[in-house]
C-alpha positions as CSV (number, residue, x, y, z in Angstrom):
1,M,7.3,194.2,-94.9
2,P,10.2,194.0,-97.4
3,L,10.4,191.0,-99.6
4,P,13.3,188.5,-99.0
5,D,16.3,189.1,-101.3
6,V,15.8,185.8,-103.1
7,I,12.2,186.7,-104.1
8,V,13.4,190.1,-105.3
9,H,16.1,188.5,-107.3
10,I,13.6,186.0,-108.9
11,M,11.2,188.8,-109.7
12,A,14.0,190.9,-111.3
13,C,15.0,187.9,-113.4
14,I,11.5,187.3,-114.6
15,E,11.0,190.9,-115.5
16,N,14.3,191.2,-117.5
17,C,14.2,187.6,-119.0
18,M,13.6,187.0,-122.7
19,R,11.2,184.2,-123.2
20,F,11.1,181.8,-126.2
21,D,8.2,179.5,-126.8
22,L,8.8,176.7,-129.3
23,I,5.7,175.0,-130.7
24,T,6.6,171.7,-132.3
25,I,5.4,168.1,-132.9
26,F,9.0,166.9,-132.1
27,P,9.8,168.5,-128.7
28,E,12.7,166.0,-128.2
29,F,14.5,167.7,-131.1
30,F,15.5,170.6,-128.8
31,N,17.0,168.5,-126.1
32,G,20.5,168.8,-127.6
33,P,20.6,172.3,-128.9
34,L,19.2,173.9,-125.8
35,D,21.7,172.1,-123.6
36,H,24.9,173.5,-125.0
37,G,26.8,176.8,-125.6
38,I,25.5,180.3,-125.2
39,V,21.8,179.3,-125.0
40,R,22.5,177.1,-122.0
41,R,24.7,179.7,-120.3
42,T,22.2,182.5,-120.8
43,S,19.4,180.3,-119.6
44,E,21.3,179.3,-116.4
45,A,22.1,183.0,-115.9
46,G,18.4,183.9,-116.0
47,L,18.8,186.0,-119.2
48,I,16.5,183.8,-121.2
49,H,13.8,181.2,-120.6
50,V,13.0,178.6,-123.3
51,H,9.7,176.7,-123.2
52,V,9.1,173.8,-125.6
53,Q,5.4,173.1,-126.3
54,N,4.3,169.8,-127.7
55,L,1.6,170.7,-130.3
56,R,0.0,167.3,-130.0
57,E,-1.3,168.2,-126.5
58,F,-3.8,170.5,-128.3
59,T,-5.2,167.9,-130.6
60,K,-8.5,166.0,-130.2
61,G,-9.0,162.3,-130.5
62,R,-6.9,159.4,-129.5
63,H,-4.7,159.6,-132.6
64,R,-3.6,163.2,-131.7
65,T,-3.7,164.2,-135.4
66,V,-2.1,167.5,-136.2
67,D,-2.4,167.4,-140.1
68,D,-4.8,166.7,-142.9
69,R,-5.0,166.6,-146.7
70,P,-4.9,169.9,-148.5
71,F,-8.1,171.3,-150.1
72,G,-7.9,171.3,-153.8
73,G,-5.7,168.2,-153.9
74,G,-1.9,168.0,-154.1
75,E,1.0,166.2,-152.5
76,G,1.7,166.0,-148.8
77,M,-0.1,166.9,-145.6
78,V,-0.9,170.3,-144.1
79,L,-0.7,171.3,-140.4
80,K,-4.2,172.0,-139.1
81,P,-5.1,175.5,-137.7
82,E,-7.0,174.4,-134.6
83,P,-4.2,173.0,-132.5
84,L,-1.8,175.8,-133.5
85,F,-4.3,178.5,-132.5
86,E,-5.1,176.7,-129.2
87,A,-1.5,176.2,-128.4
88,V,-0.6,179.9,-128.8
89,E,-3.7,181.0,-126.9
90,S,-2.8,178.7,-124.1
91,L,0.7,180.2,-123.9
92,L,-0.7,183.7,-124.0
93,G,-3.5,183.0,-121.6
94,R,-6.1,184.7,-123.9
95,S,-7.7,184.3,-127.2
96,V,-6.1,185.6,-130.4
97,G,-8.5,187.2,-132.8
98,D,-6.1,188.6,-135.4
99,A,-2.4,189.1,-135.8
100,A,-2.7,192.9,-136.2
101,K,-4.8,193.2,-133.0
102,Q,-2.4,191.0,-131.2
103,N,0.5,193.3,-132.1
104,E,-1.4,196.2,-130.7
105,Q,-2.4,194.4,-127.5
106,D,1.1,193.1,-126.8
107,P,3.9,194.9,-128.8
108,G,6.6,193.1,-126.7
109,T,5.6,189.7,-128.0
110,A,6.1,188.3,-131.5
111,I,4.4,185.2,-132.9
112,V,6.6,183.9,-135.7
113,L,5.8,181.2,-138.2
114,M,8.9,179.5,-139.5
115,S,8.3,178.8,-143.1
116,A,10.2,178.5,-146.4
117,A,7.7,180.9,-147.8
118,G,8.5,183.6,-145.3
119,R,10.6,186.8,-145.3
120,L,14.3,186.2,-145.0
121,F,15.6,186.3,-141.5
122,D,18.7,188.5,-141.2
123,Q,20.8,190.2,-138.6
124,E,18.6,193.3,-138.5
125,T,15.6,191.1,-137.7
126,A,17.6,189.4,-135.0
127,R,18.4,192.9,-133.5
128,R,14.8,193.8,-133.7
129,Y,13.7,190.6,-132.0
130,S,16.3,191.1,-129.2
131,Q,14.3,194.2,-128.1
132,L,11.2,192.1,-127.4
133,Q,10.2,190.4,-124.2
134,R,8.8,187.2,-125.8
135,I,9.0,185.3,-129.0
136,I,6.6,182.4,-129.9
137,L,8.1,180.3,-132.7
138,I,5.8,178.0,-134.6
139,C,7.7,175.2,-136.3
140,G,6.0,174.2,-139.5
141,R,6.1,170.6,-140.8
142,Y,5.0,168.4,-143.7
143,E,3.9,170.2,-146.9
144,G,3.1,173.4,-145.0
145,V,0.8,175.1,-142.5
146,D,-2.8,176.2,-143.0
147,E,-2.6,179.7,-144.4
148,R,-5.0,181.0,-141.7
149,V,-2.2,180.6,-139.3
150,A,0.0,183.0,-141.3
151,E,-2.8,185.4,-141.9
152,H,-4.5,185.6,-138.5
153,L,-2.2,184.1,-135.9
154,A,1.4,184.9,-136.7
155,N,2.8,188.4,-136.7
156,E,5.5,187.4,-139.1
157,E,6.4,184.5,-141.5
158,V,10.1,183.9,-141.5
159,S,12.5,181.9,-143.6
160,I,16.2,181.3,-142.9
161,G,17.2,180.9,-146.6
162,D,16.2,180.0,-150.1
163,F,16.0,176.3,-149.5
164,V,13.5,173.9,-148.0
165,L,14.0,171.8,-144.8
166,S,11.9,169.0,-143.4
167,G,10.5,171.3,-140.6
168,G,10.8,174.5,-138.7
169,E,12.6,173.2,-135.7
170,L,16.2,173.8,-136.9
171,P,15.3,177.3,-138.2
172,A,13.6,178.1,-134.9
173,M,16.8,177.1,-133.0
174,L,18.9,179.3,-135.3
175,V,16.6,182.3,-134.5
176,V,16.9,181.6,-130.7
177,D,20.7,181.5,-131.0
178,A,21.0,184.6,-133.2
179,V,18.7,186.6,-130.9
180,T,20.2,185.3,-127.6
181,R,23.7,186.4,-128.4
182,L,22.5,190.0,-128.9
183,L,21.0,190.3,-125.4
184,P,23.0,192.4,-122.9
185,G,25.2,190.2,-120.8
186,A,25.0,187.2,-123.1
187,L,28.5,187.5,-124.4
188,G,31.6,187.8,-122.3
189,N,32.7,190.8,-124.4
190,E,29.9,193.0,-125.5
191,A,32.0,194.2,-128.5
192,S,31.9,190.7,-129.9
193,S,28.4,191.2,-131.3
194,Q,29.3,194.6,-132.7
195,N,32.4,193.7,-134.7
196,E,31.3,190.8,-136.8
197,S,29.6,189.9,-140.0
198,F,26.4,192.0,-140.7
199,S,27.0,194.1,-137.5
200,E,25.9,197.7,-137.6
201,L,29.2,198.9,-136.3
202,Q,31.2,197.0,-138.8
203,A,29.0,198.3,-141.6
204,V,28.9,201.9,-140.6
205,T,32.7,202.3,-140.0
206,A,33.7,200.8,-143.2
207,K,35.1,202.9,-146.0
208,P,32.2,204.1,-148.3
209,D,31.9,202.6,-151.7
210,K,29.1,203.7,-154.0
211,S,28.8,200.2,-155.5
212,W,27.6,198.8,-152.2
213,N,24.0,197.9,-151.5
214,T,22.7,199.8,-148.5
215,T,19.8,199.3,-146.1
216,R,18.5,201.3,-143.2
217,S,18.5,200.2,-139.6
218,E,15.5,200.8,-137.4
219,S,17.2,204.0,-136.1
220,G,17.1,205.3,-139.7
221,K,20.9,205.0,-140.1
222,E,22.2,204.0,-143.5
223,V,24.1,200.7,-143.2
224,R,26.5,199.1,-145.6
225,M,26.5,195.4,-144.9
226,L,30.0,193.8,-144.7
227,L,31.2,190.3,-143.7
228,D,33.6,190.0,-140.9
229,F,37.3,190.4,-141.5
230,P,39.7,187.4,-141.4
231,H,40.9,186.2,-137.9
232,Y,44.2,184.6,-137.0
233,T,45.7,183.1,-133.8
234,R,48.8,181.2,-132.6
235,P,51.0,179.8,-134.0
236,A,52.3,182.7,-136.1
237,E,53.4,180.1,-138.7
238,Y,51.7,176.8,-139.5
239,R,52.8,174.5,-142.3
240,G,54.6,177.4,-143.9
241,W,51.6,179.7,-143.9
242,K,52.3,182.8,-142.0
243,V,50.0,185.3,-140.2
244,P,50.0,188.6,-142.0
245,E,52.8,190.8,-140.6
246,I,50.6,193.7,-140.0
247,L,48.7,191.8,-137.3
248,I,51.8,191.3,-135.2
249,S,53.2,194.8,-135.9
250,G,51.6,196.4,-132.9
251,N,50.3,199.3,-135.1
252,H,46.7,199.4,-134.2
253,A,45.7,202.1,-136.7
254,E,47.2,200.0,-139.6
255,V,45.6,196.8,-138.2
256,A,42.2,198.6,-138.3
257,K,42.8,199.8,-141.8
258,W,43.9,196.3,-142.9
259,R,40.8,194.7,-141.4
260,K,38.4,197.1,-143.1
261,Q,40.1,196.4,-146.5
262,K,40.0,192.6,-146.0
263,A,36.3,192.8,-144.9
264,V,35.5,194.5,-148.2
265,E,37.5,191.9,-150.2
266,K,35.8,189.0,-148.4
267,T,32.4,190.5,-148.9
268,R,33.0,191.0,-152.6
269,R,34.4,187.5,-153.0
270,N,31.8,185.5,-150.9
271,R,28.7,187.7,-151.0
272,P,28.8,189.7,-154.3
273,D,25.0,190.1,-153.8
274,L,25.7,192.7,-151.1
275,F,27.2,194.9,-153.8
276,S,25.0,196.5,-156.4
């Protein structure tokens, strides 16, 4: 007997839906960020599902302790490994022996530890994550997380910049947003994610310059990273500052040329590190 249309629709949504699991000791932190903008729209459309997991539910004892003093002495407290392992295993529905084995068992799932000591999160990482089915984000706190979590539980340890925050909740939310907007159907105009800062299309179509640093995308294509070009909208003149004439000329070829030139200038001015 054929399934009712509504069940078929739900099953299709589950199959195509990207799932984010956020493990945190402050679940209420995400009440605001998850309720606005593109994350809310894509969630309501069934493109993503975000589950916030309270780490304290996997602690023992009436005090629900998640941290302890570091071995060897030192300042601060360190998140204990037991509740983090148990939280992830509960979400996956199975035990996790080692990060490498977990990667082989379930290549569509990433377990990511948000940490100031991790590898820098960038647009290429966001693109790679957008190809997955599920991302479990562990939000660090206090002085850090027991290193056994990074070595044997997480597939990756990721940082959002060369600075230190109070915890991994805000970085985790940035990852959710960056990945979500790359999912098919997330943006009203699919070209929006292709013609912006650090986009592969923007980088590849730019005029070559031997002084630029280059990287390789997962497809093996050489990519020159550029920031986005300047944008203008109405009014055409504001407080005496006019929109560049070329943008209202109607000459699309010249507009494209101008945009490439300005993208290079802006990259050189704001991110000289992207040039060798």
